[in-house]
N, C-alpha and C positions, 0 to 999 in steps of 0.2 A: 426435744424429748424431755418429758417431765414425769416424775413419779412423786405424788403428794407434794412434800415441801422441798424436794431436791430437783435441781436442774443440772444438766450436763452439757459440756461444750469445750472448746479449746481454752487453754490457759491464756492469760493476758500478760504482757511484759510487766505491768505494774504488780502482778500477783506472783512473780517468780520467787521472791523471798518468802512469801507465805507458803508456797508449795514446798520450798526447800525445808522450811521449819517442820511441816507435816511429815515429809519423807524421813527426815532425820529422827523425828520423834518415834515413828513406827519401826523403821529398820535399824536404828542405832540404839536409842535410849531404851525402848521396850525389850531389846535383846541384850542389853548390857554390853553393847559394842561401842567402839569409838570410831570417829571418822565422819565424813560428809558425803552423802550419796551423790550430790552434784559433782564432786571431785572424783568419786569412784566411777561415775558414768559420764565421762566428758563429752561423748558424741551425742548422747541422748538429750541431756539437759542444756540446750543452747537456744538462744533466741531465734536462730534460723530454723529450728525444729519445733517452734512453739505451737504451731497449729496441730501438731501430733502429740502434744502433751495434753491429754484429755482429763478434765477435772470435773468433779461433782461439787456443786455449791449449795450451801444452806444459807439463803440470803446472800451476804457478801463474803461468807467464810468458805474456804476450800476444805471439804471434809472427805474427799476421795480422789483417787488418781490412777491412771494407767497410761504409760507412755509408749508410743510406737516409734521405732527407728527403722525407716525404710532402707533396705539394703539389696544389692544385687548379688546373686549367688551363681557361680559358674559350675556347670555339671556337664561333662562329656560333650562339649560343643554347644551347649545351650546356656542361656542366662535366665534365671528366674528372679522375679521381683518379690521380695519377702518383707514382711513386717515383723521385726523383733520386738517383743512386748516385755516391758519391765516396770518395776515400781508400782505394782498393783496393790492398792491398799485402801482402807477406810479408817476414819478416826475411830479410836477404840470404843468410845461410848456410843457409837452409831452402828456398830457391826450387827448384822442380822436384820437390818432394816431395808436391805435392797440396794445399798450404795454400790457395792461391788458388782452386782448384776447390772445395774444401770450403766456404769462406766464401761464394762466389758461389752455390753451390747452396742454402745456407742463406738468402741474400738473396732468391732467387726464392721460396722457401717462405714467408719472412716477408712478402713483398709479397702473396702469396696470402691469408695470414691477415688482412692489412690491407684486403683486398678492393679492391686497386688495379686500374686498367685496364691500365696498362703501365709499364715502367721505362725510364729514359733515363740514359745515361752518356757521358762523353767519354774518348777514348783515342787514343794514337798507335800502339797495338799491337792492332789488331782481331782478329788470328788467335785469340788465347786466348779472347776472348768469343764469337767465331763458333762455336767448338767447344761452347759452352754455350748455343747457340740465340739469342744476341743477333745482330741484323742491322743493318748500316748503313742508315739510312732518313732521309727528309726532307732538309732542307737549310737553309742560311743564306747570306746574301750577305756576303762580306767585301769592304768597300770600301777599296781602297788609297789612301792620302792622301799627296800630295807635300808636301815641306817648304815652309813660308812661302809659301802660294799667293797671299796678298794680294788675295783676291776678296771679302772680307767686306762685306756690305751695311751701309751707314751707318744703316739703319733700326733695327738691333739693337745694343744695348749688351751686351757679353759680360763677365761678371764671375764670379769664384769665389763659390761659394754663401755662404761666410762673410763676404763683403764686401757682401752684400745683406740686405734685410729679410726675404727669403724663406727657408724651411727645408724639410726633407724632407716635412713634412705638405703643403705647397703643391705640391711635386712629385708627391706621391701623388695629390692631387686631379686634377692635370693628366693623370697616367697613367691614372686611372680614366675620366676623361672621354673620352680617346682611344679606349677600348674595343678595343684591339688584341687579337689572339689570343695572349694571354700568361698567365703565371702570375698567379693572383689573390693579391694581397698585402694585408696589413693596414697601417695607418699605422705601427704599432710596428715591423713588419718592414722597412718602407722606411727608417725612421730608423736601424735597426741596420745595414742594408746601406750606406747613404750615409755613415755616420760611422765605418765600419771604417777601420783604419789605412792600408790599401793603396788606398783609394778616393778619387778626386778628382772633384768635381762642378762643372761650369760652368753658369751660369744665363744664359739669353737673355732680354733685356728688350725689349719693344716698347711705346714710349710710357710707359715706367715700369712696365708690367705684365709679369707672368711669362708668357712666350710659349713657352719650351722649356727643356730642360736636357740635358746630356750627362754621363754618369757613366762614368769610365774607371778601368781598372786598368793601371798601367804605360803602355805605348804603344798600348793598345787601348781605344776607346770601346765599352763593353759594352752600353750602352743609350742611346738618344737619343730625345727626345720633343719634339713641336712640329711645326708645318707645315714644308713643304720649305724655305721661305726662311730661317726661323730655324735650321733644321738646317745649312744652308750656312754661316751665320755661326758656329755652334758648331764645325763641322768645321774651318773656316778658322782660328779661334782655337786649337783643339786642335793643328792642324798646327804653329803657331808655338811650341807648348809641347812638341813632340816626339812627339805622337800620330801613328801611322802607319797605323792601321786603324780602321774603324768597322763594327760588326756590325749587320745589319738582318735582319728576317724575310725569307724567300725571296721572297715576292710583295708586298713593301711598295710601295705606290703612290708613295712619295716618292723612290724610287731613280732613276726615269727623269728627274725634274726636276733632281735633284742632278747626275747623270751628264752631263746636257746642258749644265750651267753650269760646274761645277768640273772641273779637270783631275784626275779620280780614275779609278781602275781597278776595275771590278766583276768579282768572281770568285765563282761559285756553288760551294758546298762542301757535303758531307754534314753534317747536323746533328750527328750523333754515332751512338750505337748504341741500338737499341730492343729491348726484350723484351716481347712481348704477354703479359700475365698473365691477363686474362679476355677471351677473344675474343668471347664471346657478348654481354657488356654493351657492349663497345667497338663492335661492329657495330650493335647496337640503337640506341645513341646517334646514330651517324652516319645510319642509316636514318631515324630520327625527325626529325632536323634537315633532311636533304636532301629527304625525301619520295620517295626513289628506293629501290627494293627492293635487297636485298643482292645478288641475282643480277645485276641490271642494273649494279650498281657493281663486279661481279667479285669480291665478297668473301663469296659465299654458302657454304653448307655443303660444296659440292663443290670449292671453291677450296683450293689448297695453301697452306701457311703462307707461302711466298714470294709467292704472288699476293696474299694478304691483306695482307702487309706493304707491298708496293708500292702496292696499291690504296688503302690507308688513309693512308700517309705519303708516297707518291710518291718522287721522286728530285730531285737538285739541278738536273737539266736541265728540270724543269717550268717552264712559263711562266705569267704572270699570267692569260692568257686561257683557260687550261685549266679546263674545267668538267665535272662538279662538282669543285670543288677538294678534294683530299685534305686531311688535317689539316695546316694550315700554321701550326705553332706555333713561336713564337720563345721558346725557353727560354734566357733570358740566363744567363750564368755567375753573375751576381749572385744570381739565383733559385736556381741550383744549390747555392750555398753557404748 
């Protein structure tokens, strides 16, 4: 694939440092931030995933990038193969020349080669992606947290993970047991995510046993596990440490209990942007699980792409009692990286 002087394809091992420099220039220096994107996204930027780090070259220089992290997502008895897309960028002086379009078209082609069901990405600038057939879909709940609420239950002792005998493997087992509609992880991936430089993890103990955990980046709890009561204790402790938001799946049953007890604010937001890669397999998996025909679900052969997108992923206004539920998938940013 070639547009004028630009060529696109997978990154090479010898180019990893050059890619790292570009990403840190765009996402850190230009935003007056500190850190290293390779460290921030330890699952995405690996040599094992190098074929999915798609780069645009001008001669021998990397001038654009978009990375794909293939993941499996569990939903009501089905497993979907998904591409989580991140690090989309072009060198500053070349923006507006088609570099971003070139790499995102290549990303879509690569996801087809990988036989993925759909792609997911996060952005504050949806217009560019909408022109490439990506659509806002699904949703999450952003729970606003007040400072120092002082509502923590005395039943739960809250400690940093490094202060307890528990580790990421224990959190992994708790996460698996909960069987939420989320990304399927391995114990090794959980350890990598929880020990990343920018990640803090609180542990909730109940009678000395692991009852829950909350994993945060900066001021946001990206993932919280455990029953509603231990979640309240974790949120309360997080608030005293500067956490101001907690992310939940859109129809998480714990939300109502927490909202009814703690002084928090619940806001439903779009999940991000989705691109359907294989409409046929996506629809077949949903039909198989729900036992309802594609036509009854409004996602049959005559349905438009927009109708299929809404029928499968719904919108942030969707309520827990809506049945049959569309794909209610919580793709944590931890899983995204």
